N, C-alpha and C positions, 0 to 999 in steps of 0.2 A: 695091401689095400690101396686102391687108387683114390686120389683126391681130386676134386674139381678145381681147387685153388689152395695155395699156401700163402697166407697173408703175413708179411713181416711188419711188426708194430712194436710199440713200447708199452710195457705194463704200468698201469697206475690204477688207483681205485676208481670204481668198484671192481671186484673180482678177487685178486689176491689181497685187496684192501689196503696195501701198504703204501709207503712213501714212494715206491716205484722206481722206474728208470731202467729196469731190465729189458734187454732185447728179447723179443718173443716171436715165435712162429706159430700161427694158428692154422690148423689143417681143416679145410672145409669140404664137406661132402653133402650133397643134396640140401644145400642151404643151411647146414648146421655145423658148428664147430665140433669136431669129433676127437680132437687131440690138441694139446698145447705143449710146446717144448721151448727150451731156451734157444736163442739165436747165437750160434757159435761165432758169427762175424761181429757181434756187438762188442765194443772195447771194454765195457764195464763188466757185464755178466759173463761174457765169453762162453755162452751155452749153459751156464748153470741156471737151475730153476728150483724154487722152493716148493714144498708140498702143496701150498695153496694154489700156485699156478698149475701144477700138475693135476689138481682136482678141479680145474676150471669148468670142465664140462658138467660136473655135478652141480656146480654153483649156477651156471647159466641156465640150465634146464631143470632145476629143482622144481618138483611139482607144487611147492608152496610159495614159489616166487610170485611177487605182485607184478602183474604185467599189464594192468590197466588202471586208470584213476578210480579211486574209491571215495565215497562220502559216508560219514557216520550217520546212521539213521536211528540208533537207540541213544540211551544216555551214555555219557562218557564212562568208559570202563566196561560196558556191556559186551563189547566186541562185535557189535552189529554194524556192518558196512554194506553198501550196495555199489555196484558198478555204475559209473557215470562216464560221459564223454570228456575229452580234453577241453572242448569248448566250455562245457558247464563248469569244469573244475577251475579253469583259468578265469572265467567270468566271475565265479563266486569269490575267488581270491582277490581279484581286482576290486570288486565292489566292497567286500568286507574291509580290506586294508585301507582303501580310500576313505571309507566312512570313519574309521578310527583316526586316520590322518586329519580329516576335517574337524573332528571333535576334540582330539587330544594332541595333535601334532605328529609328525613322522617318527619322532623319538619314542613314541609309545609302542613301537614294534621292535622286538629284538630279532636279529638275524643270526641264528645259532649254528655253528659248525662243530665238527669233531676235530680230530688231529689233522696235521698238515698234509692232506692229500690233494687230489685234483679238485679242490673246491674253493681255495682262497680267491682265485680269479672270479669265478661265477658269482660267489655269494657277496663279495665286497662290491662287485659291479651292480648287483641287484639292490643291495642296501643303499648305496649312494645314489642310484637312479631313483629310488623311492624317496630318498631324503633323510634316511635314518642314520644317525651317527653310531648306532649301537650294534655293530658287528662284533660277535662275541663267541667265545668257547664256554657257553653256559655250563656251570657246574665244575669247571676245572679250577679248583681253588688256587688263587694267585697267578692264574695263567701259567701254571708251573710246567710248561713243556716248551723248551728251547728258547722261548722269548727272553727269560732272564739271562741266558747265556749270550744270546744275540745282543741284548742291551749292554751287557758288561764288556763284550768285545768292542762294540762300537764306541763306548765311552773310553776305553783304554787305548785302542789303536786305530779307530776310525773306520774299521772294516771288520768283517767276520773272517774266521780262520778255521781250517779243518786239517786233520792229519793228511800228510802228503803220501798217497799211494800211487803216484804217477797218473792220477785220474784226469789231469788236464791235458794229457798228451795221448794222441792216437796210438803211439808206439808203446805206451805204458812202460813197463819195467825195462824195456830195451832202449828207451830214449837215453842217449848219451849224457844228457844234462842231469838225469835223475840219479839220486843216491838212496839206497834203502836205509831207513832209520836203524841206527845201531841199537837204540832202546825205544820201546813204546810203552807209555803208561796207559793202561786201560782203566779208566777211572769211572766207577759207578755204572758199569754196563756190561752185559754179556752180548757182544755185537752179533754173533752168528744167528740167533733165532729171530732178531728183529730187523736187521739191515736198516738202521735209522737215519733220518735227516739227510738224505742225499749221500749216504755212505753205505758201503756194502761190507758186511762182516767178514766175508771171505777174503777181502783185501788184506786184512791183518794176518790171516793164515798165509797168504802169498808172501807177505813180508817176512814172516817167521821162517818160511822155507828158504828165504834168501839171507837169513842170518839175524834178523831182529830178535832181541831179547825183550822179555816182558817184565813190567812191574804192574801188578793188578791190585786195585783198591776196591774191595767189595766185602760186605758182611757174610757173603755166601760163596762157597766154593763153586767154581765153574770149570768148564773145559779149559779155559785160558789160565785160570789161577793154578790149575794142576800142572801147568807147563811153564810157570813163571819163575824168573830168578828170585823175585820178591813178591810175596803175597801179603798185603797189608789188610788184615781182617778187621774192618773199621766198625765202630759203633755208629749205627745209622744216624744221620743228621749232623755229624761232627766233621764233615769234609772241609769246612772252612778252617777249622783248627789245624787239620793236617796240612792243608795248603800253606798256611802261615808258618807251620813248623818246618816244612821243606824250604821255604824262603829263608827262614832264620838260619838254617844250616848252610845254605848256598851263599848267603851274604857273609856270615861269620867266618866261614872257611875260605872266602874269596874264590868261590868256584864259578862266579858269574862271568859273563863275557864283558870284560872291562871296556874294550874299544866300542862295542855296540852300545853299551849303557851310556858311555860318555858322549857319543856322537848323536845317538838317535832317541834318547829318553830324557824326561824330566821327572822330578819328584823322587829320585833314588834315595836321598838322605832321609826324607820323610818316611818312605817305606822301610828303610833300615831301622829307623827308630821304632816304628810300629811292630815290625817283625821281631825285634828284640824281646818283646813281651811274651813271645810264643816259643819258649825253650823246649827242647825235646822232652825234658822231664814233665813239664806242664802239659804238653800236647799228648804225651803218652797217657797221662791220667784222664784226659778228656776223651780220647779216642779208643782206648783199650789196646792200642798198638805198642809193643815194647819200644823204648826209646832207641835202642840199638838198630832196630829195623827202620825207624824213621831216618836216622842218620845215614845208614847204608843206602837206603833208597834215594835220598837226596844226592849223595855222592855219585851213585851209579848214573842217575839221570843227567846231572850237571856235567859230568866228565865224559859223556858220550856225545859225539858230534857226527852226524846230526841225530837228534832225538825228537820225539813227537808225543803228543797227548791226544788220546781219543776219549771222549767223555759221554755221559748219559744223563737221562732225565732226573735221576736222584740229586744231581747238582742243583737243578731248578727247584726241587722240592725240599732242599735243605733250608733251615731257617735263614732268612736274608739271602735267598738264592742268587740274586743279582750281585751281591757282594762276594759270595763264595766263588761264583764264576769269575769275578774280577781277580780274585787272588790266584786262581788256577791259571788264568791267561797271563798273569805276571810271570809265571814260571818259564813259559817259552820266550817271553820278552827278555827276562833277566839273562837267560842262557844264549841269546842270539839265535834262537831256533825259529824265528818268524820269517816266513816267505823265502826260505832257503830249501834246496832239494832235501827231501826226507825229514823236514821239520813240520811245523804247522803253517801251511801256506794260506795266504789271503784268498778268500773265495768270493769271486764275483761272477754273475751269470754271463754265459757266453754271448758275446756281441752286445751285452747290456740288455738283452731281452728278458723281461720278467713276466710271469703269468699274472701277477697282481702287485700293487704297490706294497712293498714289504715293510717299509719304515715311514715315519713322518716326512723324512727328507724326500723319499720317492713320491709320497702323496702330494707334497707341495709341487713337485715337478710335473706330475700328471694332471692334477686337478686345480692347482693354484693355491696360494697361501690364504686367500680370503675364504675359499670354500672350506679349507681345513680348519680355519678359525671358527667358522660357523658350526662345524661338526663338534669341535672341542667345547663349545659353549654349552652343549647339551649332552655330550658323551659321558656315560656313567663312569665315574671314577677320575675323570680328567681334572676336576677341580681339587680333589683330595690328594691325588698323586701326580706330581709334576713329571715323573718318568713316563707314566701312562699318557700324559698329555703331549710330551715332547719326543717320545721315541717311536711308538708304534700305534696304529689305529684301532686297537682293541678297546672295547668297553671292559670294565673291571668286573669279573664274575662274582666275587664275594659280595660286593656292594649290590650288584644287580639282583641277586636272589632276595636280598633283604628289601630292595625297592619293589620287587614284584609283589611282595607280601604287604608292605606298608603303604605303597602308593606315593611315597615322598622321596625326593622333592616333586616328582610328577608321576602319574600312573603309567604302568606298563600293561598293555591290554592284549597284545598278541605276540606270538612267537612263530617265526619261520625256522624250521629245524631241518638241516641238510647234512648228510654224512655224520650224524650223531645220534646214537641211542643214549640220550641224556641219562635216563633213569637206570639203564642196565650197564652203562659204561663209565663215563668220566665224572659223574656228579658226586662230589663229596657230600656227605649227609643226604643220602637218598630221600629220606623222609621230608626234609625241608624243601627240596626241589620238587618233590611230588606235590606238596601243598601249594607251592608257588605256581606250578604249571596248571594245576586244577583251577586256579583263580582266573586264568586267561579267558578272554571272551572268544578268542579264535586261535587255533593252532593248526599249522600246515606242516606235514612231515613228508619229505622226499626220501624214499628208501626203496629197498628191494624185497625186504621180508618184514612180516610183523615181528614186533619185539615189545618189551615192556613199555617203551615210550609210545609207540603207535597205539597200543591197546589202551593205555591209561588216558591219553589226552588228545589224540589226533582227531580233527574235524574233517580234514581233507588229506588223502594220501596220494602222492604222485609217484608213478613207477619210474625208476631210474635205470638207465642203460649201464651195462658193464663196459670196461674199456674195450672189449671185443666188438662193441656196437656203436662206437662214437668217434667223432672227429674232435681232436684236441691237440694240445702241444704241451711239452714239458721243458721247463728251463729251471733246473735247480742246480746252480753252479754250472756244470757241464755234463754232457754235451747238450746242445739245443736239439730237441727231438720232436717228432710228430707222432700222434696216436692215430692209427688207421683202422677204420671199421671193417669187420669181416662179415657180419651177419646182422639181421634185425630180429629182435625177439618181441612178440606181442606188440603192444603200443608204447613200449618203453622209450624214453627220450633221455638224452644226456643232460647233465647238470647245466652245461653251457646252453643247450637248446631251451630248456625250461626257463632259465634265468634271463636269457636274452629276450625271449618273447614277453615275459612280464616286465622287464626293464623298459622295453619300448612302449608298453601300455602306460607305465608310470611317467615316462619321459619321452614324449612323441618325437623330440628332436633326434633321438637315436635311430628312428626309422629311416632318416636320410643317410645315415652313415653305414648302417649294417643291415643289409637285407637278409643275410645268412650268418650262421656261426663262423663259416670260413672267412667271411669279410672281416669279422672281429679279430679272428686269429691272425689274418694277414696284416691287420693294422698293428697288432702287438708285436709281430715279427719284423716290422719294417727295419729296425736297426741292423738286422742281419743281412739285409739286401736280398732276402729270399722269401718266396711265398710258401704257403703250406704245400701246394702241389709240387713246387720245385724241390722242396726238401724231401718230400715223399718219393719222388722219382729218382732222386740222387742217392737213395739208400736209407733215408729216414732220420739221419742225425748228422751233426756237424760239430767239430771241436772248436775251441777259441783260436783266434789268430795269434801268430807269433808277434811278440813285441806289442801286445795290447794290454789294456788294463785288466782284462779277464784271464790272462795267462801268466802263471808264475815264471820267473823268480826275481827276487830283489827289485821289485818295482818301486820301492821307496827310494832307491838310488837313481832311478831313471826318470822320475817325475811323472809316473803313470798312475799315481793314486790320488793326487790332489787336483781339484778343479783348475787351479792356477798354473799347473804344469811344473811347479817347483818340486824339488826332491823333498822327501819326508812323507808324513802320514796325514790322513784327512781328520785331524783333531784340531781343537782350538789353538794349540801351540805348534802344530805341525810335527809333533813328536809323540812317541809312546808316552802316555801319562800314567805313571805309577800312582800319582795323586791326581785323580780325575777332575779336570775343570768342569766337565759336564755334570758329574755327580754333585759337585759343589754348587753349581748353578741350580740344580734341581733340589737343593736343600738336603742332600744326603752326605754322609761321611765320605770324603774323597778317597779315603784309604780303606783297604779291606780289613775285616775283623771277624771274630767268631761270636755267634749267638747260640745259646742253648735251645734245643727243641722245646716247643710249647708244652709237651708232656714228656717228662723224663724223671729218672731217679734223682736228678739234681734239682730241677726246677719244681717238680710236683711230687715230693717224696711220699706224701700221704696217698696220692693216687697210685704211685708206683707200688706201694705196699699192697694195695688192693688188686692191681693189674700189673704183675711183675714181668710181663713179656712185651717186647717191642714188635708190633705187627708191621712187617714190611710187605707192601702190596705191589703188584705190577710186574712180577717176574714174567718174562715173555715166553710164550710157547711158539715153536715154529709152525704149529698147526693152525693157529688163530691170529687174527689181528684185532687187538682190543676185544670188543664184545661180538665180533663177527664170527661166522663159520661154524657155530656149534651144531648146525643142522646138516652139515656136509658129511656123508657117511664115511668116506675114506679118512677124513681128518679126525672125526670124533672117535673112530676106532683106535687111532693112535694115542689120543689124549682124552679118555672117556669121562673123567670125573672131576668135579671141583674139589681140589685137595687143599690141605695145609701141610707144609713141611715142618716137622717137629724134630728137634734133636733127641737122640735116644735117652739122654739124662732126664729131659723134661717128660718124655713119654713114660719112662719108668716111674718117676715120681708121682705121676697121675694115674698110673695103671692103665695106660693106653697102648693098645696093640696096633701094629701096622695094618692098614686097611679098615680100621674101625672108624665109624662116624663119631665126630665130637662137636661140641659147641665151642664157638669163640665169642667172647662177650666183653663188653665194657658198659659204661653208663649210657651210651647212646643206643644200645640194642644187643641183639644176639643173632648169630648166623650158625649154620651147620656146614661142616666140611668133612671130607674123608681124610684121615690121617695118613701121611706118608712119613714114616719114621726114618730119618736119614742123618748121618753126621755132616752133610755138606752145609747145614745151617749152623750158625753160632748158637750155643746153648741158651743165650739170653734173648733170642729172637724167634719168631715164627714167620715163615714166608707164605703168603696167601696170594695166589694168582688172581688177577682182577678180571672183570668183564663177564663173569659167569651168570647165565640164565639158562633155562632148560626149555628149548623149543618144543620138546615132546610133551611138556606139562600143559595144564590148562592156562590159556592166555588171558581169559577174562578176569576182572577183579572178583575177589580180592587177591587172586593168586599171582597174576602177572608173570607167568612162566616160572614161578618159584623164585623170582628175584628177591622178594623180601626175606627169604630163608637162606639164600646162599651168596648174595652180592656183598662183597666185603665193604663196599662204600656205605652200607648201613651203619658202619662203625666209625668212619672217618669224619673229622670235623671240617667246617668252613670257618672263615674269619681268622685264619692264621697267616695271612699274606704278609710279605715282607714290607719294610718301610717304603720301598720303591713302588709297591703295588704289584710287582712282578716277582713271583717265586714264593716259597714258604708253605705251599700246600702240604699238609702233614700225612701224605699217603705212605711215607716210609717210616714214620716215627710215632704212630698212634699206639698208645698202651692198651693192652688187652690181656685176657687169660684164656686158657683152654680148660674145658670141663668135660670129663668123661660122661657120656650119655648112659 
């Protein structure tokens, strides 16, 4: 088949939906994308492509895709919308939000996003241009997705770190500086289906092919655990105890890197004293893991140089998630595996280019300290949680939903929702968030398909472009990349286009700076010395410079990490802080510790007697990204039903057969799932994939695409956030029972 054009670009949401970064080739014929494949020249993905990318044509040209602005004409929930022009849509939004600002202040509007896709830049830009401090992942209890880990790393070492799979070098595994990790701990994640947080799951497979051995921490057997030297089948929510147990063994047996600890760290004696409380015997009782396995895993990791840890969102969702992440980050610091080849390398964006201000430090640099102080004065949760105030510019979601209902200390009157199906996706306690959203005077949703959220609460719906239809850029560590449009579909616009237009209406000064989205992108890319078009013409991506702060290794020795150019780390002491000065300043325990899950056989024995199974939600499917893609035929055929994974012992005890529909219930409600009887789950847990709603069902209320009957977040609580405000969402530790129908 002949093609009119082959466009080389970078995948990011919408489309595959994911955290993105893959090199892509889009094959265009007669003005349509007719095929999508991986770009073999791209250093990260090297031609690999996930099912969602391969099904992109079905996504782009789906008959039910929203391709023009819509306005609600019936009552909320009736599903009655009519087509309107972009001018009417934007004029209505401008008038409605400005009226709310005049009456209640800009803080009365929440700017709500989903997970960390190509939205942080556009939505924070719009929120701050409007004047609202309340940029938020509404519904995500404890902001329990990567932020707790980021905060812990920043407080410990002054920077973020990731497993080193040679991703900062164009030569990748052939770079002579690089060493393959001898041991990799995969902690609380199955990387292949999800490719999370600027990391690609197949990199671990690449390392395995080159000799890396695995230690896997998970309550559920995975492809990786079946190939691991050590599989630690953990009780959900007890990761903090395991981390402290491993630290105990490493210190007690003097397996730590003495020279690194002596020269580059502070607080070792305090950590040693705290870790002594977590003997292998005690940790075994807490975690379900035999003490011998804990000891052997600690020895294997600590005696292997280099070694690295790759972790997942269950760390954030553990009780006191920011403290659990602190303990795990101490492991690579204790063993001297920080910013060395094949260890956990410090991750900074290429050339310092960021798509949006990631931390309070970056916000201060971009907007100024006075502006940030004004935001913090009204930002939800900033007064209650000093880490929320001092680390990252999010509003706190557990407090926000209560404030939406109570109106205290000030009313919330509107929501801007972008890249988030709040009710069908991330919102813990779906019923509570449904009530809160129904109270809003005005709700705008920018999306591509109708879903439970659009049907229940949207007043205006804006049609969003896929990555195949937009100009954008991506800077998540490395490389710095541009996203190049191949086609135009209907009247769809990119998130950057939508948000820049509205931002200029709310802040007319921006009209002088940015006539087009490309002007804004070029402004953000200035530190690289390249424009959007220049990077596009030179291949679409660029890696970090040699001997720069954004390229490993051992930058702490070279003075590349601290603003003053001195050796060391970007922390208050200039060293790795096992007892965190930042945590101490924020009123938190400076040392890591374990906290029992809010619902458990230990903390709530009466509840456990009634609901004796731990419901672990969020298991990733390679066919879907969170609540997206259920309407895509190729993908749905591969993963057709909302299931629950049940151990054969549990199934037998309840008389449940494989493929039978069952109820899952607790005091918050009841849902229905199709039983998959399998030994890969622990006998004391059930695994329930999240994000399910059925696009083929009735969308109007009361049905909402059957979300009330199958969405596992009907059963999950809010208000379990960590003492830091970040972490602790009980998505992995909620107690429930299964009932035969």
